[in-house]
A tleap script that builds the chain and sets N, CA, C and O, in Angstrom:
source leaprc.protein.ff14SB
mol = sequence {
  NMET LYS ALA GLU THR HIE LYS VAL ALA ARG
  LEU HIE ALA ILE LEU TRP GLY ILE PHE SER
  LEU GLY GLY MET ILE ALA ALA PHE LEU LEU
  PRO VAL MET ILE TYR MET THR ALA ILE ALA
  TYR PRO PHE SER LEU TRP PRO PHE ASN GLY
  THR LYS ASP PRO SER PHE LEU ILE THR GLY
  HIE ARG LEU GLY ALA LEU PHE ILE PHE ILE
  THR ILE ALA GLY SER LEU TYR HIE GLY ILE
  PHE ARG PHE GLN SER ALA LEU THR GLU VAL
  GLY LEU LEU LYS TYR ARG ARG ALA LEU GLU
  ALA ILE GLY TYR PHE ILE ILE PHE ALA GLY
  ILE VAL VAL LEU ALA TYR TYR LEU ALA THR
  TRP TYR LEU ASN GLY THR ILE CSER
}
set mol.1.N position { 7.734 24.510 25.249 }
set mol.1.CA position { 6.984 24.750 24.030 }
set mol.1.C position { 7.841 24.441 22.807 }
set mol.1.O position { 7.366 23.848 21.838 }
set mol.2.N position { 9.110 24.851 22.862 }
set mol.2.CA position { 9.984 24.642 21.706 }
set mol.2.C position { 10.256 23.165 21.468 }
set mol.2.O position { 10.299 22.727 20.319 }
set mol.3.N position { 10.441 22.383 22.538 }
set mol.3.CA position { 10.698 20.950 22.388 }
set mol.3.C position { 9.484 20.240 21.797 }
set mol.3.O position { 9.633 19.326 20.986 }
set mol.4.N position { 8.277 20.657 22.200 }
set mol.4.CA position { 7.052 20.057 21.677 }
set mol.4.C position { 6.907 20.377 20.184 }
set mol.4.O position { 6.518 19.510 19.401 }
set mol.5.N position { 7.209 21.583 19.796 }
set mol.5.CA position { 7.152 21.971 18.388 }
set mol.5.C position { 8.152 21.168 17.568 }
set mol.5.O position { 7.866 20.780 16.436 }
set mol.6.N position { 9.322 20.922 18.140 }
set mol.6.CA position { 10.353 20.151 17.465 }
set mol.6.C position { 9.887 18.701 17.248 }
set mol.6.O position { 10.127 18.125 16.187 }
set mol.7.N position { 9.209 18.105 18.272 }
set mol.7.CA position { 8.681 16.757 18.146 }
set mol.7.C position { 7.621 16.687 17.053 }
set mol.7.O position { 7.629 15.760 16.242 }
set mol.8.N position { 6.712 17.651 17.024 }
set mol.8.CA position { 5.664 17.670 16.018 }
set mol.8.C position { 6.262 17.845 14.632 }
set mol.8.O position { 5.809 17.205 13.683 }
set mol.9.N position { 7.251 18.681 14.498 }
set mol.9.CA position { 7.899 18.889 13.204 }
set mol.9.C position { 8.612 17.613 12.761 }
set mol.9.O position { 8.600 17.287 11.574 }
set mol.10.N position { 9.227 16.892 13.682 }
set mol.10.CA position { 9.910 15.646 13.338 }
set mol.10.C position { 8.897 14.605 12.878 }
set mol.10.O position { 9.120 13.926 11.876 }
set mol.11.N position { 7.781 14.471 13.604 }
set mol.11.CA position { 6.732 13.520 13.225 }
set mol.11.C position { 6.159 13.878 11.858 }
set mol.11.O position { 5.936 13.007 11.017 }
set mol.12.N position { 5.929 15.151 11.653 }
set mol.12.CA position { 5.409 15.614 10.357 }
set mol.12.C position { 6.377 15.267 9.233 }
set mol.12.O position { 5.951 14.832 8.163 }
set mol.13.N position { 7.652 15.452 9.459 }
set mol.13.CA position { 8.654 15.127 8.437 }
set mol.13.C position { 8.701 13.623 8.172 }
set mol.13.O position { 8.855 13.200 7.027 }
set mol.14.N position { 8.570 12.821 9.219 }
set mol.14.CA position { 8.562 11.355 9.046 }
set mol.14.C position { 7.337 10.935 8.240 }
set mol.14.O position { 7.446 10.100 7.341 }
set mol.15.N position { 6.173 11.503 8.549 }
set mol.15.CA position { 4.965 11.139 7.813 }
set mol.15.C position { 5.065 11.546 6.340 }
set mol.15.O position { 4.630 10.799 5.464 }
set mol.16.N position { 5.626 12.709 6.064 }
set mol.16.CA position { 5.807 13.103 4.662 }
set mol.16.C position { 6.851 12.238 3.970 }
set mol.16.O position { 6.757 12.001 2.766 }
set mol.17.N position { 7.848 11.761 4.719 }
set mol.17.CA position { 8.823 10.843 4.139 }
set mol.17.C position { 8.194 9.517 3.765 }
set mol.17.O position { 8.495 8.964 2.707 }
set mol.18.N position { 7.310 8.992 4.634 }
set mol.18.CA position { 6.593 7.764 4.313 }
set mol.18.C position { 5.666 8.005 3.127 }
set mol.18.O position { 5.497 7.126 2.281 }
set mol.19.N position { 5.065 9.192 3.062 }
set mol.19.CA position { 4.207 9.552 1.931 }
set mol.19.C position { 4.994 9.501 0.623 }
set mol.19.O position { 4.511 8.951 -0.367 }
set mol.20.N position { 6.191 10.065 0.610 }
set mol.20.CA position { 6.979 10.070 -0.619 }
set mol.20.C position { 7.457 8.668 -0.972 }
set mol.20.O position { 7.533 8.320 -2.151 }
set mol.21.N position { 7.779 7.860 0.035 }
set mol.21.CA position { 8.145 6.461 -0.222 }
set mol.21.C position { 6.959 5.701 -0.805 }
set mol.21.O position { 7.133 4.902 -1.726 }
set mol.22.N position { 5.771 5.933 -0.288 }
set mol.22.CA position { 4.577 5.301 -0.842 }
set mol.22.C position { 4.324 5.726 -2.273 }
set mol.22.O position { 3.886 4.917 -3.091 }
set mol.23.N position { 4.593 6.984 -2.589 }
set mol.23.CA position { 4.445 7.453 -3.964 }
set mol.23.C position { 5.444 6.784 -4.898 }
set mol.23.O position { 5.114 6.441 -6.033 }
set mol.24.N position { 6.644 6.605 -4.420 }
set mol.24.CA position { 7.650 5.938 -5.244 }
set mol.24.C position { 7.277 4.467 -5.460 }
set mol.24.O position { 7.452 3.926 -6.552 }
set mol.25.N position { 6.774 3.847 -4.427 }
set mol.25.CA position { 6.331 2.457 -4.550 }
set mol.25.C position { 5.163 2.365 -5.532 }
set mol.25.O position { 5.126 1.487 -6.393 }
set mol.26.N position { 4.215 3.287 -5.385 }
set mol.26.CA position { 3.069 3.281 -6.291 }
set mol.26.C position { 3.492 3.540 -7.736 }
set mol.26.O position { 2.910 2.979 -8.664 }
set mol.27.N position { 4.487 4.371 -7.925 }
set mol.27.CA position { 4.932 4.696 -9.284 }
set mol.27.C position { 5.716 3.569 -9.929 }
set mol.27.O position { 5.627 3.373 -11.141 }
set mol.28.N position { 6.487 2.819 -9.139 }
set mol.28.CA position { 7.339 1.775 -9.723 }
set mol.28.C position { 6.756 0.370 -9.628 }
set mol.28.O position { 6.811 -0.379 -10.604 }
set mol.29.N position { 6.202 -0.005 -8.487 }
set mol.29.CA position { 5.773 -1.383 -8.303 }
set mol.29.C position { 4.334 -1.644 -8.729 }
set mol.29.O position { 4.026 -2.739 -9.200 }
set mol.30.N position { 3.449 -0.670 -8.576 }
set mol.30.CA position { 2.058 -0.887 -8.939 }
set mol.30.C position { 1.879 -1.183 -10.425 }
set mol.30.O position { 1.103 -2.080 -10.755 }
set mol.31.N position { 2.559 -0.475 -11.351 }
set mol.31.CA position { 2.441 -0.850 -12.758 }
set mol.31.C position { 2.969 -2.260 -13.047 }
set mol.31.O position { 2.428 -2.957 -13.906 }
set mol.32.N position { 4.006 -2.679 -12.345 }
set mol.32.CA position { 4.519 -4.040 -12.532 }
set mol.32.C position { 3.470 -5.060 -12.084 }
set mol.32.O position { 3.236 -6.060 -12.762 }
set mol.33.N position { 2.849 -4.797 -10.948 }
set mol.33.CA position { 1.823 -5.702 -10.447 }
set mol.33.C position { 0.624 -5.745 -11.385 }
set mol.33.O position { 0.080 -6.817 -11.650 }
set mol.34.N position { 0.211 -4.591 -11.886 }
set mol.34.CA position { -0.912 -4.554 -12.840 }
set mol.34.C position { -0.546 -5.305 -14.114 }
set mol.34.O position { -1.362 -6.064 -14.637 }
set mol.35.N position { 0.658 -5.107 -14.617 }
set mol.35.CA position { 1.073 -5.814 -15.824 }
set mol.35.C position { 1.058 -7.328 -15.619 }
set mol.35.O position { 0.554 -8.075 -16.458 }
set mol.36.N position { 1.618 -7.770 -14.488 }
set mol.36.CA position { 1.725 -9.221 -14.268 }
set mol.36.C position { 0.354 -9.870 -14.078 }
set mol.36.O position { 0.109 -10.958 -14.600 }
set mol.37.N position { -0.541 -9.216 -13.339 }
set mol.37.CA position { -1.810 -9.853 -13.005 }
set mol.37.C position { -2.927 -9.583 -14.024 }
set mol.37.O position { -3.826 -10.410 -14.176 }
set mol.38.N position { -2.885 -8.454 -14.715 }
set mol.38.CA position { -3.986 -8.088 -15.608 }
set mol.38.C position { -3.648 -8.204 -17.082 }
set mol.38.O position { -4.556 -8.265 -17.911 }
set mol.39.N position { -2.370 -8.236 -17.435 }
set mol.39.CA position { -2.010 -8.276 -18.849 }
set mol.39.C position { -1.219 -9.538 -19.181 }
set mol.39.O position { -1.588 -10.275 -20.096 }
set mol.40.N position { -0.141 -9.793 -18.454 }
set mol.40.CA position { 0.758 -10.905 -18.791 }
set mol.40.C position { 0.090 -12.274 -18.651 }
set mol.40.O position { 0.220 -13.117 -19.539 }
set mol.41.N position { -0.615 -12.500 -17.557 }
set mol.41.CA position { -1.244 -13.814 -17.354 }
set mol.41.C position { -2.394 -14.065 -18.332 }
set mol.41.O position { -2.399 -15.105 -18.991 }
set mol.42.N position { -3.356 -13.170 -18.452 }
set mol.42.CA position { -4.481 -13.477 -19.355 }
set mol.42.C position { -4.079 -13.630 -20.826 }
set mol.42.O position { -4.698 -14.406 -21.554 }
set mol.43.N position { -3.078 -12.920 -21.259 }
set mol.43.CA position { -2.686 -12.971 -22.673 }
set mol.43.C position { -1.480 -13.880 -22.926 }
set mol.43.O position { -0.872 -13.838 -23.996 }
set mol.44.N position { -1.145 -14.699 -21.930 }
set mol.44.CA position { -0.042 -15.674 -22.030 }
set mol.44.C position { 1.285 -15.023 -22.444 }
set mol.44.O position { 2.043 -15.600 -23.223 }
set mol.45.N position { 1.557 -13.845 -21.931 }
set mol.45.CA position { 2.819 -13.172 -22.212 }
set mol.45.C position { 3.911 -13.595 -21.224 }
set mol.45.O position { 5.085 -13.282 -21.419 }
set mol.46.N position { 3.524 -14.293 -20.187 }
set mol.46.CA position { 4.448 -14.745 -19.161 }
set mol.46.C position { 4.627 -16.251 -19.332 }
set mol.46.O position { 3.631 -16.972 -19.375 }
set mol.47.N position { 5.841 -16.747 -19.430 }
set mol.47.CA position { 6.014 -18.189 -19.628 }
set mol.47.C position { 5.566 -18.962 -18.386 }
set mol.47.O position { 6.045 -18.736 -17.275 }
set mol.48.N position { 4.648 -19.861 -18.614 }
set mol.48.CA position { 4.078 -20.621 -17.498 }
set mol.48.C position { 3.660 -21.982 -18.010 }
set mol.48.O position { 3.066 -22.077 -19.083 }
set mol.49.N position { 3.957 -23.043 -17.265 }
set mol.49.CA position { 3.689 -24.392 -17.762 }
set mol.49.C position { 2.244 -24.838 -17.603 }
set mol.49.O position { 1.855 -25.851 -18.186 }
set mol.50.N position { 1.448 -24.127 -16.845 }
set mol.50.CA position { 0.023 -24.407 -16.744 }
set mol.50.C position { -0.370 -25.458 -15.720 }
set mol.50.O position { -1.547 -25.814 -15.667 }
set mol.51.N position { 0.537 -25.977 -14.907 }
set mol.51.CA position { 0.164 -26.992 -13.934 }
set mol.51.C position { -0.562 -26.401 -12.725 }
set mol.51.O position { -1.324 -27.100 -12.056 }
set mol.52.N position { -0.332 -25.145 -12.449 }
set mol.52.CA position { -0.994 -24.466 -11.338 }
set mol.52.C position { -1.624 -23.182 -11.847 }
set mol.52.O position { -1.466 -22.802 -13.007 }
set mol.53.N position { -2.340 -22.528 -10.948 }
set mol.53.CA position { -2.915 -21.231 -11.285 }
set mol.53.C position { -1.786 -20.239 -11.581 }
set mol.53.O position { -0.799 -20.209 -10.845 }
set mol.54.N position { -1.904 -19.418 -12.649 }
set mol.54.CA position { -0.810 -18.484 -12.977 }
set mol.54.C position { -0.483 -17.498 -11.864 }
set mol.54.O position { 0.652 -17.028 -11.779 }
set mol.55.N position { -1.444 -17.174 -11.012 }
set mol.55.CA position { -1.154 -16.239 -9.927 }
set mol.55.C position { -0.184 -16.843 -8.913 }
set mol.55.O position { 0.328 -16.130 -8.050 }
set mol.56.N position { 0.073 -18.142 -9.005 }
set mol.56.CA position { 1.028 -18.800 -8.116 }
set mol.56.C position { 2.414 -18.186 -8.222 }
set mol.56.O position { 3.175 -18.219 -7.255 }
set mol.57.N position { 2.762 -17.621 -9.386 }
set mol.57.CA position { 4.080 -17.004 -9.557 }
set mol.57.C position { 4.280 -15.837 -8.588 }
set mol.57.O position { 5.401 -15.584 -8.145 }
set mol.58.N position { 3.211 -15.135 -8.262 }
set mol.58.CA position { 3.327 -14.011 -7.311 }
set mol.58.C position { 2.967 -14.470 -5.915 }
set mol.58.O position { 3.684 -14.172 -4.959 }
set mol.59.N position { 1.865 -15.192 -5.784 }
set mol.59.CA position { 1.359 -15.525 -4.444 }
set mol.59.C position { 1.865 -16.852 -3.917 }
set mol.59.O position { 1.464 -17.261 -2.827 }
set mol.60.N position { 2.711 -17.526 -4.632 }
set mol.60.CA position { 3.150 -18.848 -4.227 }
set mol.60.C position { 4.320 -18.871 -3.280 }
set mol.60.O position { 4.697 -19.947 -2.816 }
set mol.61.N position { 4.917 -17.738 -2.969 }
set mol.61.CA position { 6.066 -17.735 -2.076 }
set mol.61.C position { 6.086 -16.442 -1.273 }
set mol.61.O position { 5.370 -15.491 -1.588 }
set mol.62.N position { 6.910 -16.418 -0.235 }
set mol.62.CA position { 6.930 -15.277 0.688 }
set mol.62.C position { 7.386 -13.982 0.026 }
set mol.62.O position { 6.892 -12.907 0.365 }
set mol.63.N position { 8.314 -14.072 -0.906 }
set mol.63.CA position { 8.775 -12.859 -1.579 }
set mol.63.C position { 7.647 -12.205 -2.373 }
set mol.63.O position { 7.546 -10.979 -2.416 }
set mol.64.N position { 6.815 -13.009 -2.991 }
set mol.64.CA position { 5.651 -12.485 -3.708 }
set mol.64.C position { 4.660 -11.846 -2.766 }
set mol.64.O position { 4.084 -10.801 -3.071 }
set mol.65.N position { 4.457 -12.480 -1.604 }
set mol.65.CA position { 3.553 -11.902 -0.597 }
set mol.65.C position { 4.112 -10.587 -0.073 }
set mol.65.O position { 3.358 -9.641 0.156 }
set mol.66.N position { 5.427 -10.518 0.119 }
set mol.66.CA position { 6.045 -9.266 0.542 }
set mol.66.C position { 5.879 -8.183 -0.534 }
set mol.66.O position { 5.619 -7.021 -0.220 }
set mol.67.N position { 6.031 -8.577 -1.799 }
set mol.67.CA position { 5.811 -7.655 -2.912 }
set mol.67.C position { 4.395 -7.106 -2.899 }
set mol.67.O position { 4.187 -5.902 -3.055 }
set mol.68.N position { 3.419 -7.992 -2.713 }
set mol.68.CA position { 2.019 -7.561 -2.656 }
set mol.68.C position { 1.795 -6.629 -1.477 }
set mol.68.O position { 1.148 -5.592 -1.622 }
set mol.69.N position { 2.323 -6.988 -0.310 }
set mol.69.CA position { 2.117 -6.170 0.886 }
set mol.69.C position { 2.723 -4.781 0.716 }
set mol.69.O position { 2.065 -3.781 1.004 }
set mol.70.N position { 3.961 -4.711 0.255 }
set mol.70.CA position { 4.631 -3.418 0.105 }
set mol.70.C position { 3.927 -2.567 -0.938 }
set mol.70.O position { 3.740 -1.366 -0.740 }
set mol.71.N position { 3.535 -3.181 -2.047 }
set mol.71.CA position { 2.880 -2.435 -3.109 }
set mol.71.C position { 1.540 -1.869 -2.663 }
set mol.71.O position { 1.272 -0.682 -2.850 }
set mol.72.N position { 0.705 -2.704 -2.081 }
set mol.72.CA position { -0.626 -2.244 -1.707 }
set mol.72.C position { -0.580 -1.311 -0.495 }
set mol.72.O position { -1.274 -0.294 -0.481 }
set mol.73.N position { 0.217 -1.634 0.513 }
set mol.73.CA position { 0.294 -0.781 1.703 }
set mol.73.C position { 0.899 0.582 1.360 }
set mol.73.O position { 0.401 1.608 1.822 }
set mol.74.N position { 1.964 0.605 0.559 }
set mol.74.CA position { 2.565 1.879 0.161 }
set mol.74.C position { 1.637 2.717 -0.678 }
set mol.74.O position { 1.539 3.928 -0.478 }
set mol.75.N position { 0.947 2.088 -1.624 }
set mol.75.CA position { -0.002 2.811 -2.474 }
set mol.75.C position { -1.179 3.332 -1.663 }
set mol.75.O position { -1.645 4.450 -1.879 }
set mol.76.N position { -1.662 2.511 -0.722 }
set mol.76.CA position { -2.776 2.934 0.134 }
set mol.76.C position { -2.387 4.145 0.975 }
set mol.76.O position { -3.139 5.118 1.046 }
set mol.77.N position { -1.228 4.093 1.607 }
set mol.77.CA position { -0.786 5.221 2.432 }
set mol.77.C position { -0.640 6.489 1.571 }
set mol.77.O position { -1.112 7.564 1.940 }
set mol.78.N position { 0.011 6.337 0.440 }
set mol.78.CA position { 0.222 7.501 -0.426 }
set mol.78.C position { -1.111 8.075 -0.906 }
set mol.78.O position { -1.312 9.290 -0.885 }
set mol.79.N position { -2.013 7.206 -1.337 }
set mol.79.CA position { -3.296 7.673 -1.866 }
set mol.79.C position { -4.156 8.373 -0.837 }
set mol.79.O position { -4.707 9.438 -1.114 }
set mol.80.N position { -4.281 7.789 0.358 }
set mol.80.CA position { -5.104 8.383 1.407 }
set mol.80.C position { -4.475 9.689 1.901 }
set mol.80.O position { -5.181 10.671 2.129 }
set mol.81.N position { -3.163 9.700 2.063 }
set mol.81.CA position { -2.484 10.921 2.518 }
set mol.81.C position { -2.653 12.037 1.496 }
set mol.81.O position { -2.898 13.184 1.868 }
set mol.82.N position { -2.525 11.714 0.216 }
set mol.82.CA position { -2.704 12.696 -0.861 }
set mol.82.C position { -4.151 13.197 -0.885 }
set mol.82.O position { -4.394 14.392 -1.058 }
set mol.83.N position { -5.109 12.284 -0.711 }
set mol.83.CA position { -6.512 12.643 -0.745 }
set mol.83.C position { -6.880 13.575 0.410 }
set mol.83.O position { -7.598 14.555 0.213 }
set mol.84.N position { -6.388 13.271 1.618 }
set mol.84.CA position { -6.705 14.138 2.740 }
set mol.84.C position { -6.031 15.502 2.598 }
set mol.84.O position { -6.592 16.512 3.022 }
set mol.85.N position { -4.844 15.546 2.011 }
set mol.85.CA position { -4.190 16.837 1.766 }
set mol.85.C position { -4.967 17.645 0.745 }
set mol.85.O position { -5.108 18.859 0.883 }
set mol.86.N position { -5.474 16.970 -0.286 }
set mol.86.CA position { -6.264 17.656 -1.311 }
set mol.86.C position { -7.569 18.204 -0.731 }
set mol.86.O position { -7.992 19.304 -1.086 }
set mol.87.N position { -8.203 17.443 0.154 }
set mol.87.CA position { -9.455 17.917 0.767 }
set mol.87.C position { -9.230 19.145 1.616 }
set mol.87.O position { -10.073 20.041 1.630 }
set mol.88.N position { -8.118 19.214 2.326 }
set mol.88.CA position { -7.858 20.402 3.135 }
set mol.88.C position { -7.541 21.609 2.267 }
set mol.88.O position { -7.787 22.747 2.667 }
set mol.89.N position { -6.989 21.365 1.065 }
set mol.89.CA position { -6.657 22.487 0.179 }
set mol.89.C position { -7.869 23.044 -0.572 }
set mol.89.O position { -7.831 24.180 -1.046 }
set mol.90.N position { -8.933 22.264 -0.685 }
set mol.90.CA position { -10.113 22.751 -1.413 }
set mol.90.C position { -11.135 23.408 -0.502 }
set mol.90.O position { -12.252 23.693 -0.933 }
set mol.91.N position { -10.771 23.653 0.743 }
set mol.91.CA position { -11.654 24.421 1.606 }
set mol.91.C position { -12.109 23.700 2.866 }
set mol.91.O position { -12.920 24.253 3.608 }
set mol.92.N position { -11.646 22.539 3.133 }
set mol.92.CA position { -12.039 21.802 4.327 }
set mol.92.C position { -10.969 21.874 5.409 }
set mol.92.O position { -10.799 20.940 6.192 }
set mol.93.N position { -10.256 22.980 5.443 }
set mol.93.CA position { -9.145 23.135 6.396 }
set mol.93.C position { -9.624 23.070 7.842 }
set mol.93.O position { -8.896 22.585 8.708 }
set mol.94.N position { -10.850 23.556 8.121 }
set mol.94.CA position { -11.328 23.514 9.507 }
set mol.94.C position { -11.623 22.099 9.976 }
set mol.94.O position { -11.758 21.863 11.177 }
set mol.95.N position { -11.725 21.149 9.043 }
set mol.95.CA position { -11.946 19.741 9.401 }
set mol.95.C position { -10.663 18.918 9.269 }
set mol.95.O position { -10.712 17.693 9.159 }
set mol.96.N position { -9.533 19.590 9.281 }
set mol.96.CA position { -8.249 18.919 9.069 }
set mol.96.C position { -7.987 17.788 10.053 }
set mol.96.O position { -7.592 16.693 9.651 }
set mol.97.N position { -8.204 18.043 11.327 }
set mol.97.CA position { -7.957 17.027 12.367 }
set mol.97.C position { -8.856 15.797 12.144 }
set mol.97.O position { -8.391 14.661 12.238 }
set mol.98.N position { -10.128 16.030 11.853 }
set mol.98.CA position { -11.049 14.911 11.617 }
set mol.98.C position { -10.655 14.140 10.359 }
set mol.98.O position { -10.699 12.910 10.346 }
set mol.99.N position { -10.268 14.861 9.298 }
set mol.99.CA position { -9.840 14.196 8.069 }
set mol.99.C position { -8.582 13.377 8.287 }
set mol.99.O position { -8.454 12.280 7.743 }
set mol.100.N position { -7.646 13.900 9.082 }
set mol.100.CA position { -6.433 13.149 9.383 }
set mol.100.C position { -6.761 11.889 10.181 }
set mol.100.O position { -6.216 10.820 9.907 }
set mol.101.N position { -7.649 12.012 11.164 }
set mol.101.CA position { -8.026 10.853 11.977 }
set mol.101.C position { -8.699 9.783 11.111 }
set mol.101.O position { -8.382 8.600 11.230 }
set mol.102.N position { -9.610 10.190 10.253 }
set mol.102.CA position { -10.286 9.235 9.369 }
set mol.102.C position { -9.300 8.617 8.396 }
set mol.102.O position { -9.337 7.411 8.153 }
set mol.103.N position { -8.420 9.435 7.839 }
set mol.103.CA position { -7.433 8.929 6.887 }
set mol.103.C position { -6.482 7.933 7.511 }
set mol.103.O position { -6.213 6.886 6.921 }
set mol.104.N position { -5.967 8.235 8.692 }
set mol.104.CA position { -5.060 7.313 9.359 }
set mol.104.C position { -5.776 6.048 9.793 }
set mol.104.O position { -5.183 4.970 9.792 }
set mol.105.N position { -7.040 6.164 10.163 }
set mol.105.CA position { -7.816 4.966 10.497 }
set mol.105.C position { -7.974 4.070 9.269 }
set mol.105.O position { -7.807 2.854 9.364 }
set mol.106.N position { -8.297 4.666 8.114 }
set mol.106.CA position { -8.438 3.886 6.888 }
set mol.106.C position { -7.110 3.214 6.523 }
set mol.106.O position { -7.091 2.045 6.139 }
set mol.107.N position { -6.013 3.944 6.641 }
set mol.107.CA position { -4.706 3.361 6.344 }
set mol.107.C position { -4.411 2.205 7.287 }
set mol.107.O position { -4.007 1.130 6.843 }
set mol.108.N position { -4.607 2.414 8.577 }
set mol.108.CA position { -4.350 1.371 9.568 }
set mol.108.C position { -5.225 0.147 9.331 }
set mol.108.O position { -4.740 -0.984 9.339 }
set mol.109.N position { -6.526 0.382 9.120 }
set mol.109.CA position { -7.456 -0.731 8.898 }
set mol.109.C position { -7.115 -1.470 7.604 }
set mol.109.O position { -7.174 -2.699 7.565 }
set mol.110.N position { -6.762 -0.743 6.554 }
set mol.110.CA position { -6.398 -1.385 5.295 }
set mol.110.C position { -5.166 -2.244 5.401 }
set mol.110.O position { -5.112 -3.336 4.835 }
set mol.111.N position { -4.163 -1.756 6.128 }
set mol.111.CA position { -2.930 -2.526 6.289 }
set mol.111.C position { -3.171 -3.752 7.168 }
set mol.111.O position { -2.598 -4.811 6.913 }
set mol.112.N position { -4.011 -3.626 8.201 }
set mol.112.CA position { -4.330 -4.773 9.048 }
set mol.112.C position { -5.109 -5.821 8.254 }
set mol.112.O position { -4.825 -7.013 8.367 }
set mol.113.N position { -6.079 -5.396 7.457 }
set mol.113.CA position { -6.862 -6.347 6.632 }
set mol.113.C position { -5.953 -7.024 5.605 }
set mol.113.O position { -6.064 -8.229 5.380 }
set mol.114.N position { -5.065 -6.266 4.988 }
set mol.114.CA position { -4.120 -6.841 4.017 }
set mol.114.C position { -3.211 -7.870 4.692 }
set mol.114.O position { -2.995 -8.955 4.153 }
set mol.115.N position { -2.682 -7.534 5.861 }
set mol.115.CA position { -1.819 -8.464 6.589 }
set mol.115.C position { -2.600 -9.720 6.975 }
set mol.115.O position { -2.077 -10.829 6.866 }
set mol.116.N position { -3.833 -9.559 7.419 }
set mol.116.CA position { -4.676 -10.701 7.772 }
set mol.116.C position { -4.929 -11.582 6.542 }
set mol.116.O position { -4.870 -12.808 6.634 }
set mol.117.N position { -5.204 -10.973 5.420 }
set mol.117.CA position { -5.465 -11.703 4.184 }
set mol.117.C position { -4.239 -12.505 3.751 }
set mol.117.O position { -4.358 -13.674 3.386 }
set mol.118.N position { -3.073 -11.885 3.789 }
set mol.118.CA position { -1.842 -12.580 3.421 }
set mol.118.C position { -1.478 -13.663 4.446 }
set mol.118.O position { -0.974 -14.724 4.076 }
set mol.119.N position { -1.731 -13.397 5.720 }
set mol.119.CA position { -1.472 -14.414 6.760 }
set mol.119.C position { -2.397 -15.608 6.572 }
set mol.119.O position { -1.982 -16.748 6.780 }
set mol.120.N position { -3.638 -15.364 6.185 }
set mol.120.CA position { -4.570 -16.452 5.918 }
set mol.120.C position { -4.088 -17.288 4.745 }
set mol.120.O position { -4.159 -18.516 4.789 }
set mol.121.N position { -3.598 -16.637 3.695 }
set mol.121.CA position { -3.014 -17.350 2.558 }
set mol.121.C position { -1.857 -18.213 3.024 }
set mol.121.O position { -1.732 -19.369 2.621 }
set mol.122.N position { -1.015 -17.649 3.874 }
set mol.122.CA position { 0.156 -18.401 4.365 }
set mol.122.C position { -0.271 -19.608 5.186 }
set mol.122.O position { 0.271 -20.699 5.007 }
set mol.123.N position { -1.238 -19.428 6.086 }
set mol.123.CA position { -1.684 -20.520 6.933 }
set mol.123.C position { -2.442 -21.601 6.163 }
set mol.123.O position { -2.437 -22.766 6.561 }
set mol.124.N position { -3.092 -21.219 5.064 }
set mol.124.CA position { -3.794 -22.196 4.239 }
set mol.124.C position { -2.860 -22.937 3.287 }
set mol.124.O position { -3.283 -23.883 2.622 }
set mol.125.N position { -1.620 -22.528 3.216 }
set mol.125.CA position { -0.658 -23.198 2.350 }
set mol.125.C position { -0.568 -22.625 0.957 }
set mol.125.O position { 0.166 -23.161 0.127 }
set mol.126.N position { -1.302 -21.531 0.662 }
set mol.126.CA position { -1.198 -20.902 -0.641 }
set mol.126.C position { 0.181 -20.291 -0.840 }
set mol.126.O position { 0.761 -20.366 -1.924 }
set mol.127.N position { 0.694 -19.685 0.225 }
set mol.127.CA position { 2.057 -19.121 0.204 }
set mol.127.C position { 2.954 -20.110 0.956 }
set mol.127.O position { 2.679 -20.470 2.100 }
set mol.128.N position { 4.004 -20.531 0.307 }
set mol.128.CA position { 4.899 -21.487 0.969 }
set mol.128.C position { 6.203 -20.854 1.385 }
set mol.128.O position { 7.062 -21.528 1.955 }
savepdb mol mol.pdb
quit
């Protein structure tokens, strides 16, 4: 019984560690991504020669694709984990297992769809 409790506690600590890493990613990288894609490009605040689409600066190479993947996957994990924790605190504690299962499914499906989307970009030659 004690060894099983120790395993569960270790898994719980790892999941909360990933949650905090996702929060840090969301706090630092998401504003940069929003600035680059929603403010800098449309208002010509980013120096660009105009021969290609301005989003090429982010999506045109593997490092940009890695930046997109880490930013969106980390923010998704942090957001869903925070949302399911908030739902259990407002009175849905008896549905905790179901909320965790749904939350982890959404996280897994979102990361798989994101990876598929970026892989499609890579195979089409958008990312070089």
